[in-house]
C-alpha positions as CSV (number, residue, x, y, z in Angstrom):
1,M,51.3,90.8,31.5
2,I,53.2,90.6,34.7
3,V,51.1,90.0,38.1
4,D,52.2,89.8,41.7
5,A,51.1,86.0,42.4
6,R,50.3,87.0,46.3
7,R,47.5,89.2,44.8
8,L,45.7,86.3,42.6
9,P,41.9,85.3,43.7
10,A,42.0,82.5,45.8
11,G,41.3,79.2,44.2
12,E,42.4,80.8,40.9
13,G,43.7,78.1,37.9
14,L,47.0,78.3,36.5
15,S,47.7,76.2,33.4
16,A,49.5,77.0,30.4
17,D,51.5,75.4,27.4
18,V,54.9,76.1,28.8
19,C,55.4,76.8,32.3
20,I,58.7,78.2,33.1
21,V,60.3,78.1,36.5
22,G,63.2,81.3,36.9
23,A,62.9,84.9,34.7
24,G,66.4,85.4,34.4
25,A,68.5,85.4,30.9
26,A,67.3,81.8,30.0
27,G,63.7,82.0,31.4
28,I,62.9,85.1,29.4
29,A,64.6,84.4,26.4
30,L,62.7,81.4,26.5
31,A,59.6,82.9,27.2
32,L,59.5,85.9,24.1
33,E,61.0,82.8,21.6
34,L,57.9,80.8,22.6
35,A,55.5,83.8,22.4
36,K,56.8,84.5,18.9
37,A,55.1,81.1,18.2
38,S,51.9,81.7,19.6
39,V,52.7,79.8,22.5
40,S,50.8,80.1,26.1
41,V,53.9,80.7,28.7
42,L,53.7,81.0,32.6
43,L,56.9,82.8,33.4
44,L,57.0,82.2,37.5
45,E,59.3,84.3,39.3
46,A,60.5,83.8,43.1
47,G,61.3,87.4,43.7
48,G,59.9,90.6,42.8
49,L,60.7,93.4,40.3
50,N,63.9,94.6,42.3
51,R,66.4,92.6,44.7
52,S,64.2,92.2,48.1
53,G,66.3,91.1,51.0
54,K,63.0,88.8,52.2
55,S,63.5,86.8,49.1
56,Q,67.5,87.0,48.7
57,R,66.8,85.0,52.0
58,L,65.7,82.5,50.2
59,Y,69.3,81.5,48.7
60,V,70.9,81.3,52.0
61,G,73.1,78.0,52.3
62,T,76.6,76.8,53.0
63,V,79.6,76.1,51.4
64,N,82.8,73.7,52.1
65,D,85.4,76.4,51.2
66,P,84.2,80.2,52.0
67,D,87.3,81.9,50.9
68,R,87.4,80.3,47.7
69,H,83.7,80.0,47.0
70,M,80.9,82.8,48.0
71,P,78.5,81.7,49.9
72,P,75.1,80.9,47.8
73,D,72.9,84.2,48.5
74,K,75.9,87.0,47.7
75,D,76.5,86.3,44.4
76,R,73.2,86.3,41.9
77,Y,69.6,87.8,42.2
78,R,66.0,86.9,43.2
79,Q,64.1,89.2,40.6
80,L,62.9,89.3,37.6
81,G,66.3,89.6,35.1
82,G,67.9,87.1,38.0
83,T,71.2,87.6,37.9
84,T,71.7,89.8,34.8
85,S,71.0,92.7,37.0
86,L,74.1,91.6,38.6
87,W,76.6,90.6,35.2
88,G,79.6,92.8,34.2
89,G,78.4,91.9,30.2
90,R,81.2,89.9,29.5
91,C,80.3,87.8,26.4
92,M,82.2,85.4,24.4
93,P,81.3,81.9,22.9
94,L,82.3,78.6,24.0
95,D,85.0,77.1,21.4
96,G,84.9,74.3,19.3
97,L,87.1,72.5,21.2
98,D,85.2,72.9,24.7
99,F,82.3,70.3,22.9
100,A,84.5,67.5,21.6
101,Q,86.0,64.5,23.6
102,R,89.1,65.3,25.0
103,D,90.9,61.8,26.1
104,F,93.0,64.1,28.9
105,V,89.3,66.2,30.9
106,P,87.5,63.1,32.2
107,Y,83.8,63.3,31.7
108,S,84.5,65.9,28.7
109,G,82.5,65.6,25.4
110,W,78.7,67.2,24.8
111,P,76.4,65.8,22.6
112,L,76.0,68.8,20.4
113,T,78.9,70.6,18.8
114,R,79.6,74.0,18.4
115,A,78.1,74.5,14.6
116,D,74.6,72.9,16.3
117,L,74.5,76.1,18.3
118,D,76.2,78.7,16.1
119,P,72.7,79.8,14.4
120,F,71.5,80.6,18.0
121,Y,74.8,81.9,19.3
122,Q,73.8,84.7,16.4
123,R,70.6,85.5,18.1
124,A,71.5,85.2,21.0
125,Q,73.8,88.4,20.2
126,D,70.9,90.6,20.4
127,Y,69.0,89.8,23.1
128,C,72.7,90.5,25.1
129,E,72.8,93.7,23.0
130,C,76.5,92.4,22.0
131,G,76.5,93.0,18.3
132,P,77.3,91.4,15.3
133,F,78.3,87.2,15.8
134,A,82.2,87.7,15.6
135,Y,85.2,87.2,18.0
136,G,88.0,88.1,16.1
137,R,90.1,90.8,15.1
138,A,89.7,91.0,11.5
139,G,86.2,92.1,10.4
140,V,85.5,93.5,13.7
141,L,88.5,96.1,14.5
142,P,89.3,98.3,11.6
143,D,91.8,96.9,9.0
144,T,94.5,99.7,9.8
145,S,94.8,98.5,13.8
146,P,97.9,97.5,15.5
147,D,98.6,94.1,16.3
148,M,98.4,93.1,20.4
149,F,102.3,92.9,20.3
150,A,103.7,94.8,17.5
151,G,104.8,91.8,15.2
152,F,103.8,89.2,17.3
153,D,103.1,85.9,15.3
154,D,100.5,83.8,16.4
155,R,101.2,79.9,16.8
156,D,100.7,78.2,20.3
157,L,99.9,81.8,22.0
158,T,97.0,83.7,19.9
159,T,96.2,87.2,20.3
160,T,93.6,87.8,17.8
161,T,90.7,86.4,19.8
162,L,88.5,89.2,21.3
163,E,86.0,89.7,24.2
164,R,82.6,91.5,23.6
165,W,80.6,93.7,26.1
166,S,77.0,93.8,26.8
167,P,75.7,97.2,27.9
168,P,75.7,95.4,30.4
169,T,72.0,94.1,29.4
170,N,69.4,93.6,32.8
171,F,67.2,91.5,31.2
172,G,64.3,92.1,33.8
173,K,64.7,96.3,32.7
174,A,65.6,95.7,28.9
175,Y,62.4,93.2,28.5
176,R,59.9,94.0,30.6
177,G,57.9,96.2,28.3
178,N,57.6,93.4,25.9
179,L,56.8,90.8,28.9
180,E,54.0,93.2,30.0
181,T,52.5,93.7,26.9
182,S,52.7,90.3,25.6
183,K,49.2,88.0,24.8
184,T,50.9,84.9,25.6
185,I,53.0,85.6,28.5
186,K,52.2,85.9,31.8
187,V,54.5,86.6,34.5
188,L,54.1,85.8,38.2
189,L,56.1,87.7,40.6
190,N,56.5,86.1,44.3
191,A,55.8,82.6,43.5
192,V,58.3,80.6,44.9
193,A,58.2,76.8,43.0
194,T,59.1,74.5,46.1
195,E,58.1,70.9,44.5
196,I,57.4,69.5,41.2
197,S,54.8,66.5,41.4
198,V,55.1,63.7,38.8
199,S,52.8,61.0,38.1
200,S,52.5,57.6,39.8
201,D,55.1,56.1,37.3
202,G,57.5,59.1,37.3
203,G,56.9,59.5,33.7
204,A,55.9,63.0,33.4
205,V,55.1,66.6,35.1
206,S,51.5,66.4,36.7
207,E,51.7,69.8,38.6
208,V,54.4,72.1,39.6
209,M,53.9,73.3,43.6
210,I,54.3,77.1,44.1
211,K,53.7,79.0,47.3
212,T,53.6,82.9,47.9
213,A,53.6,82.6,51.5
214,R,54.2,79.5,53.7
215,D,50.7,78.6,54.0
216,N,49.6,79.7,50.7
217,E,50.1,76.9,47.9
218,R,49.0,76.8,44.7
219,R,49.3,74.2,41.4
220,V,50.4,75.0,38.0
221,T,49.9,72.8,35.0
222,A,51.5,72.8,31.4
223,R,52.1,70.7,28.7
224,A,55.8,71.1,29.2
225,I,58.0,72.3,32.4
226,V,61.3,74.3,31.8
227,L,63.3,74.8,35.0
228,A,65.5,77.8,34.4
229,G,66.4,79.1,38.2
230,G,70.2,79.0,37.4
231,G,72.8,76.0,37.9
232,L,72.3,75.7,41.8
233,E,68.5,75.8,42.1
234,N,67.3,74.0,39.3
235,T,68.9,71.1,40.8
236,R,67.5,72.1,44.2
237,L,64.2,71.9,43.1
238,L,64.9,68.6,41.2
239,L,66.5,66.9,44.3
240,T,63.3,68.1,46.8
241,S,61.2,66.6,44.3
242,N,61.7,63.1,45.3
243,K,58.4,61.6,46.4
244,V,58.2,59.3,43.4
245,H,62.2,59.4,42.4
246,A,63.9,58.9,45.7
247,A,67.3,60.2,44.6
248,G,65.2,63.2,42.5
249,L,64.1,64.0,39.3
250,G,66.5,63.0,36.4
251,N,68.8,61.0,38.8
252,S,69.0,57.7,37.3
253,S,72.3,57.9,36.8
254,G,73.3,59.3,40.0
255,W,74.9,62.7,38.1
256,L,72.5,65.3,39.7
257,G,74.1,67.5,41.7
258,R,77.4,66.4,40.6
259,G,79.9,67.8,38.3
260,Y,79.7,71.6,39.6
261,M,81.9,73.8,38.1
262,C,82.7,77.8,38.2
263,H,86.0,79.0,36.6
264,L,88.9,79.5,37.9
265,N,90.4,83.2,37.8
266,G,92.8,85.4,39.1
267,V,96.6,86.9,39.1
268,I,99.2,85.0,39.7
269,S,102.0,86.7,37.4
270,R,103.1,89.9,35.5
271,L,104.2,90.5,32.3
272,R,107.6,92.5,31.6
273,L,107.4,93.6,28.3
274,K,111.1,95.0,26.3
275,P,111.3,98.7,26.7
276,G,109.7,100.2,23.6
277,C,107.3,97.2,22.9
278,Q,104.3,98.7,21.4
279,V,100.9,96.7,22.8
280,V,97.7,97.4,22.4
281,F,96.0,97.7,25.9
282,G,92.7,98.1,27.4
283,Y,89.2,98.5,25.1
284,E,88.6,99.1,21.7
285,T,85.1,99.4,20.3
286,D,83.7,98.1,16.8
287,E,81.6,100.0,14.7
288,Q,78.8,100.3,16.7
289,G,80.6,101.5,19.1
290,I,80.7,97.7,21.1
291,Y,83.1,97.2,23.7
292,C,85.9,95.2,22.5
293,R,89.2,93.4,24.1
294,R,91.8,91.4,23.0
295,R,93.0,88.3,24.6
296,L,95.4,86.3,24.9
297,W,94.6,82.3,24.0
298,I,96.3,79.2,23.6
299,S,95.5,77.3,20.3
300,E,92.9,74.5,19.9
301,D,96.2,72.8,17.9
302,A,98.2,73.7,21.5
303,Q,95.5,72.9,23.9
304,R,95.4,68.9,22.5
305,R,99.0,68.8,21.8
306,L,99.5,69.7,25.9
307,G,96.9,68.5,27.4
308,L,96.1,72.2,28.9
309,L,92.1,73.2,30.0
310,N,90.8,76.2,28.2
311,M,92.0,79.5,29.4
312,Y,92.8,83.0,28.3
313,G,94.5,85.7,29.6
314,L,94.2,89.4,29.8
315,L,96.6,92.3,30.2
316,D,95.4,94.1,33.3
317,R,96.1,97.2,35.0
318,P,98.4,97.5,38.4
319,L,95.7,95.8,41.5
320,I,94.4,98.7,43.0
321,G,95.3,98.0,46.5
322,D,99.2,97.9,45.9
323,P,99.8,101.9,46.5
324,E,103.0,101.0,44.5
325,H,101.8,101.7,41.5
326,G,101.7,105.2,42.4
327,N,98.9,105.9,39.8
328,A,96.5,108.7,41.5
329,V,93.4,107.3,39.6
330,L,94.1,103.7,41.0
331,S,94.3,104.8,44.8
332,L,91.4,106.5,44.6
333,A,89.4,104.0,43.2
334,F,90.5,101.7,45.7
335,L,89.9,104.0,49.0
336,A,86.1,104.6,47.4
337,K,85.9,100.9,47.8
338,R,87.1,100.5,51.0
339,A,84.7,103.6,51.7
340,L,81.6,101.7,50.7
341,Q,82.5,98.2,52.2
342,R,82.8,100.1,55.4
343,A,79.9,102.8,55.6
344,A,78.3,100.7,57.2
345,T,80.6,100.4,60.4
346,G,82.2,103.4,60.2
347,S,85.4,101.5,60.9
348,L,88.0,103.3,58.2
349,G,88.8,106.1,60.8
350,M,90.8,109.0,59.0
351,S,92.6,109.8,62.3
352,S,94.4,106.6,61.8
353,I,95.6,107.0,57.9
354,G,99.5,107.2,58.4
355,K,99.5,104.6,61.4
356,G,100.1,100.8,61.7
357,K,97.9,98.9,59.5
358,Y,96.4,102.0,58.1
359,A,99.7,103.6,56.2
360,L,98.4,101.8,53.6
361,Y,95.7,104.1,53.3
362,G,98.3,107.4,53.6
363,K,100.1,105.9,50.8
364,H,97.5,105.5,48.4
365,L,96.4,109.5,49.5
366,R,99.8,110.3,48.5
367,N,99.7,108.9,45.2
368,I,96.2,111.3,44.4
369,L,97.5,114.5,45.9
370,L,100.8,114.1,43.6
371,G,98.8,112.7,41.0
372,S,96.1,115.5,41.1
373,P,96.9,116.4,37.5
374,E,96.9,113.1,36.2
375,F,93.5,112.4,38.0
376,M,91.8,115.7,37.1
377,T,92.4,115.3,33.6
378,Y,91.3,111.2,33.5
379,L,88.5,111.2,35.9
380,P,85.6,113.2,33.6
381,K,86.1,111.4,30.5
382,F,85.7,107.9,32.6
383,S,82.8,109.2,34.4
384,R,81.2,109.9,31.5
385,Q,81.5,106.9,29.9
386,R,81.2,104.4,33.1
387,F,78.0,106.7,34.9
388,L,76.3,108.2,32.1
389,Q,76.3,106.3,28.9
390,D,73.2,103.4,28.3
391,R,76.6,101.2,27.2
392,R,78.9,101.6,29.8
393,L,82.8,101.3,29.8
394,P,83.2,97.9,31.5
395,S,86.1,98.5,34.5
396,I,89.1,101.2,34.7
397,T,92.1,100.7,32.7
398,V,95.5,102.9,33.4
399,K,98.2,101.8,31.3
400,P,101.5,101.7,33.1
401,K,104.7,103.5,32.9
402,N,107.1,100.8,33.1
403,N,105.3,98.4,30.3
404,T,104.7,95.9,33.1
405,Y,101.2,94.5,33.0
406,Y,99.3,92.0,35.7
407,L,98.0,88.8,34.0
408,Y,94.8,88.0,34.5
409,F,93.6,84.8,33.9
410,H,90.3,82.8,33.2
411,S,90.5,78.9,33.5
412,E,88.0,76.3,32.7
413,Q,87.7,73.9,35.3
414,A,87.7,69.9,34.4
415,P,84.1,68.2,35.6
416,N,84.5,66.1,39.0
417,P,82.1,64.2,40.6
418,D,83.0,64.9,43.7
419,S,82.2,68.7,43.3
420,R,78.7,68.8,43.9
421,V,75.5,70.2,45.4
422,L,73.7,68.6,48.1
423,L,70.5,69.6,50.4
424,K,70.8,69.8,53.8
425,N,68.5,69.1,56.7
426,E,67.5,72.9,57.5
427,R,64.9,74.2,55.3
428,D,63.7,78.1,54.2
429,E,61.0,79.6,55.0
430,F,59.0,77.6,52.3
431,G,59.8,74.5,54.0
432,V,62.4,73.6,50.9
433,P,65.6,71.9,52.0
434,R,68.8,75.1,51.9
435,L,71.6,73.6,49.7
436,H,75.7,72.9,50.6
437,I,78.2,73.6,48.1
438,D,80.6,71.2,48.2
439,F,83.2,72.6,45.8
440,R,86.4,71.2,44.8
441,V,89.3,72.1,42.7
442,S,91.5,69.4,41.2
443,E,95.1,68.8,40.5
444,L,94.1,68.8,36.7
445,D,92.7,71.9,37.3
446,V,95.9,73.7,38.9
447,E,98.5,71.9,36.9
448,S,96.9,73.1,33.7
449,V,96.7,76.8,35.0
450,Y,100.5,76.7,35.7
451,R,101.7,74.9,32.3
452,S,99.3,77.4,30.3
453,H,101.4,80.7,31.9
454,L,105.0,78.9,30.9
455,L,103.2,78.3,27.6
456,I,102.4,82.2,27.7
457,G,105.7,83.4,29.0
458,E,107.8,81.3,26.4
459,E,106.1,82.4,23.5
460,L,106.7,85.9,24.4
461,E,109.9,85.3,25.2
462,R,110.7,83.3,21.6
463,E,109.2,86.5,20.1
464,D,111.3,88.6,21.9
465,I,108.6,90.7,23.3
466,G,109.4,90.4,27.1
467,T,109.1,87.5,29.8
468,L,106.7,85.8,32.1
469,N,107.5,86.2,35.9
470,F,105.1,84.7,38.4
471,E,104.3,86.3,41.9
472,R,105.1,83.8,44.8
473,E,107.9,81.1,44.6
474,D,105.0,78.7,44.7
475,P,102.8,79.1,41.8
476,R,100.8,76.4,41.9
477,A,99.9,77.1,46.0
478,H,99.4,81.0,44.2
479,I,96.6,79.0,42.2
480,R,95.1,77.1,44.7
481,E,94.0,80.5,46.9
482,C,92.4,81.7,43.3
483,R,88.7,82.2,44.0
484,A,85.5,80.7,41.9
485,T,84.4,83.4,39.2
486,L,81.3,85.1,41.1
487,G,78.1,83.3,39.4
488,H,79.2,80.8,37.2
489,H,77.5,78.1,38.9
490,I,77.5,74.9,35.8
491,G,77.2,71.1,35.5
492,T,74.4,69.8,38.1
493,T,72.3,68.6,35.6
494,R,74.9,67.6,33.1
495,M,73.9,67.1,28.9
496,A,74.5,64.0,27.9
497,L,74.2,61.3,25.1
498,K,73.8,58.4,27.0
499,A,71.4,58.6,30.3
500,S,73.6,56.7,32.3
501,E,76.2,59.9,31.9
502,G,74.0,62.6,32.9
503,V,70.7,64.3,33.5
504,V,69.4,65.6,30.2
505,N,69.7,64.5,26.8
506,K,70.8,67.1,23.9
507,N,67.6,68.6,23.8
508,C,67.8,69.8,27.2
509,R,64.4,66.8,28.2
510,V,65.1,65.4,31.8
511,N,66.0,61.8,31.3
512,G,62.8,59.4,32.1
513,V,60.2,62.8,32.3
514,A,58.7,63.0,29.1
515,N,57.6,66.6,29.9
516,L,60.4,68.4,31.8
517,F,63.2,70.4,30.3
518,I,66.0,72.3,31.7
519,A,67.5,75.6,30.8
520,G,70.9,77.4,31.9
521,S,74.4,76.7,32.7
522,S,73.5,73.4,34.7
523,V,73.6,71.6,31.9
524,F,76.7,72.5,30.3
525,P,79.2,69.0,30.5
526,T,82.2,71.2,30.0
527,C,82.3,74.6,31.1
528,G,85.1,76.4,28.4
529,Q,87.0,79.0,29.2
530,A,83.7,81.1,28.1
531,H,81.5,83.5,30.5
532,P,78.4,81.3,30.5
533,T,75.5,84.0,29.7
534,L,76.0,84.2,26.0
535,T,75.6,80.5,25.8
536,I,72.6,80.2,28.7
537,V,70.8,82.1,26.1
538,A,71.7,80.5,22.7
539,L,70.7,77.4,24.7
540,A,67.2,78.7,25.7
541,I,66.3,79.7,21.9
542,R,67.3,76.5,20.8
543,L,65.5,74.8,23.5
544,A,62.2,77.4,22.5
545,S,63.2,76.0,18.7
546,H,62.5,72.5,20.0
547,L,59.5,72.5,22.0
548,R,57.7,74.9,19.2
549,D,58.2,72.2,17.1
550,N,57.6,69.2,19.6
551,L,55.0,70.6,21.7
552,G,51.8,69.0,19.9
553,D,53.6,65.7,21.3
554,L,53.3,66.5,24.7
555,S,49.7,65.6,26.6
556,P,47.8,68.7,27.5
557,P,47.8,69.8,31.0
558,P,44.3,68.7,32.5
559,P,41.5,71.3,33.1
């Protein structure tokens, strides 16, 4: 059932076998898996059914570099389903190399292998609605499908891996019916977890304190408590629960809040393919109609040999803001995006178009007028695929006429103890300290992106496909300006084999606390090249299996 915690009778006791804090992808998948084993679950969601400005304000915090990293209240949603109401749907697993200890990557290595997670990845595919657990061209696309580049021979650079796309699945909407009808899951909306209380020796959680208003506090008891509030909120709650453990729960190693990673992404180069070079561009579908897209990826052998962090590249359309592309569709998309951004202030005066800084808009209007036949042909099909189907086309892809493509990159960051999240003195309306994000990009991050681009260019020239050209004379400076990928908050409660090297063990249990667990990307020791959602769900399913098998060893909640 789903209940608004603000309407609960005063004094009502709250208890379950498992209490999950956070009802995003991790929390919902975990709750549904536990329900299959008849485990009673109390699922706490700090927001409501939909995004609320009042609830969203609880995320407000600060960041050291606003030009590179979004403020913490801007790239995640506080509501049932969490940030899956915002995500684009890109799915891919971590690679085998991501789990390994790499000499050139400080603090790398998981206490798990890719093989340990594979069975749970297969089940995560179903939750994310992204089809079979298959991420290579063979067996997914028809045997008759052409090479990404005609005749290209995969060596250090491979062209046969794919990304898959969820519809995208909003977990709050997709699984709301399951949560409402479940006999073992009770969802409490607008229930803000403010503190975790532990026993006097600090060895077990005794209660979770929740508030529905500043002076309305309730206590939750459970055999096991799982934090599933995301990479930032998991850490925030552990740091603020410091009455017994002064440095925060699970912080005996000093790693709590440290090792914060996102992904670096952006465009710093173009690929100029030779005239007549045949290339597969844009989205394809498998036999189930699921969108897939081919990628440029550097092989695991080459990454090890050359000391490169994991990165993938996509052939991308021209940047929509540059009117020199001469494309009516892209110009319309640009003007529509600007109009939406400025609608609230009315600052886009059409009378100014063509004058001074507004000449940009005039050039885009010219593209639209000159390209109206192309525009009228493209728009109906795109509108149908993007807005009128349950499984939407992920983005606009317009093949350039000159066979020159921007190369979009998405790169791993190396774990860095100095990249971290900390508590501020300022508190939110529930009395919880707000967060400050000290996001760092290391020279290893920058150098790896740069050298990976060089390798891509070398491989294209070796195959006589084309050339890679950087957009600026100083590519490294350009990389340093690239932004963190939205919503990828990774690594602040890292998993490690030794308690001295992390916050949770291989079963995601917080070190030193017998019945406290963490679900989500905050436990990733490294972030790999993959977007995190699929792995978040796979780890949640794995944690459900562990809890189901070991719940009897945990003390029952007090009456």
